C-alpha positions in Angstrom: -8.9 19.6 -26.5 -8.0 15.9 -26.5 -9.2 13.9 -23.5 -7.6 10.6 -22.8 -9.2 8.2 -20.3 -8.2 4.7 -19.5 -9.2 2.3 -16.8 -6.9 -0.4 -15.4 -8.4 -3.3 -13.4 -6.1 -5.6 -11.6 -7.6 -8.2 -9.3 -9.4 -6.4 -6.6 -8.9 -2.8 -7.5 -9.4 -0.5 -10.5 -8.2 3.0 -11.1 -9.4 5.3 -13.8 -6.9 7.7 -15.3 -7.4 11.0 -17.0 -4.8 12.7 -19.1 -1.6 13.0 -17.2 -1.9 9.7 -15.4 -3.6 11.1 -12.3 -5.9 8.7 -10.5 -9.5 10.1 -10.6 -11.3 7.4 -8.6 -10.6 4.2 -6.9 -13.4 1.6 -6.8 -13.5 -1.6 -4.9 -14.4 -4.5 -7.1 -14.8 -6.9 -4.2 -14.4 -6.7 -0.4 -11.2 -7.9 1.2 -11.2 -11.6 2.4 -12.3 -12.2 6.0 -8.8 -13.0 7.2 -7.4 -9.8 5.8 -10.3 -7.8 7.3 -9.6 -9.3 10.7 -5.9 -8.5 10.4 -6.6 -4.8 9.6 -9.6 -4.4 11.9 -7.5 -2.6 14.5 -7.0 0.9 12.9 -4.1 1.7 15.3 -5.3 5.3 15.6 -5.1 5.4 19.4 -2.2 4.1 21.5 -3.9 2.6 24.5 -1.0 0.4 25.7 0.0 0.5 29.4 3.6 0.8 30.2 5.2 -2.5 31.3 7.9 -0.7 33.3 8.0 2.8 34.7 10.9 4.8 36.1 11.9 8.3 37.0 15.2 10.0 36.2 17.0 12.3 38.5 17.0 16.0 37.5 14.0 15.4 35.2 10.4 15.8 36.2 7.8 13.2 35.6 7.7 9.4 35.2 8.7 7.5 32.1 7.6 4.1 31.0 8.5 1.4 28.5 5.8 0.1 26.2 5.6 -3.4 24.8 5.5 -3.7 21.0 2.0 -3.8 19.5 1.3 -7.2 18.0 -1.4 -5.8 15.7 1.0 -3.2 14.3 3.7 -5.7 13.5 1.2 -8.2 12.0 -0.2 -5.5 9.7 3.3 -4.4 8.7 4.4 -8.0 7.9 1.2 -8.7 5.9 1.7 -5.5 3.9 5.4 -6.3 3.2 4.5 -9.8 2.0 1.7 -8.5 -0.2 4.0 -5.8 -1.7 6.7 -8.4 -2.3 4.2 -10.6 -4.2 3.0 -7.6 -6.3 6.7 -6.6 -7.0 7.4 -10.1 -8.2 4.4 -10.0 -10.6 5.5 -6.6 -11.9 9.1 -7.8 -12.3 7.9 -10.7 -14.4 5.8 -8.4 -16.6 8.7 -6.0 -17.0 11.1 -8.8 -17.9 8.9 -10.4 -20.5 7.2 -7.4 -22.0 9.8 -4.7 -21.7 13.3 -6.0 -21.2 13.1 -8.9 -23.7 11.4 -6.6 -26.3 13.6 -3.6 -25.7 13.1 -0.7 -28.0 9.7 -1.8 -29.5 6.6 0.3 -29.4 4.9 -2.3 -27.2 7.6 -2.1 -24.5 7.1 1.6 -24.3 3.3 1.3 -24.2 3.5 -1.3 -21.4 6.1 0.6 -19.4 4.6 4.1 -19.7 1.0 3.2 -20.1 0.6 0.3 -17.6 3.5 -0.2 -15.2 4.3 3.4 -14.2 0.6 4.4 -13.6 0.0 1.1 -11.7 3.0 1.6 -9.5 2.1 5.2 -8.8 -1.5 4.5 -8.0 -1.2 1.1 -6.2 -0.3 2.5 -2.7 -3.4 4.8 -2.7 -5.6 1.9 -3.9 -4.4 -0.4 -1.2 -4.7 2.2 1.5 -8.4 2.8 0.5 -9.1 -0.9 0.0 -7.8 -2.0 3.4 -8.9 1.2 5.1 -5.5 1.8 6.6 -5.5 4.8 9.0 -2.2 4.5 10.9 0.4 6.9 9.6 3.3 4.5 10.0 1.5 1.6 8.3 0.5 4.0 5.5 4.1 5.0 5.1 5.2 1.4 4.3 
């Protein structure tokens, strides 16, 4: 039985692939910078905000409240979106120069199916592990 194994290392993360392109392990090459660690220090697993305004509705039991937006959540969301945008621009440049301009060549297929697709499929899992993101909504982004 033929066993294929490759390891891709881009910047701060590396992913090892076995046959079929499934990530087998994700290893941190270096810890995140201090400012990134401080942004993602709040894991957002517990919602401990107090309502800024409470009210009750007629014909409904209980009291309802309005919560202010969580600054930490929105900061993490914006940082992740900016980071993903930069990664997408880098991938777009690689795709333009190595796939689109060399359309139909063996190298374009190797880069597309051997590097780009596995990297795009494994990058979200690597970034979640690298930044230790625990909030479900931030993981979804």
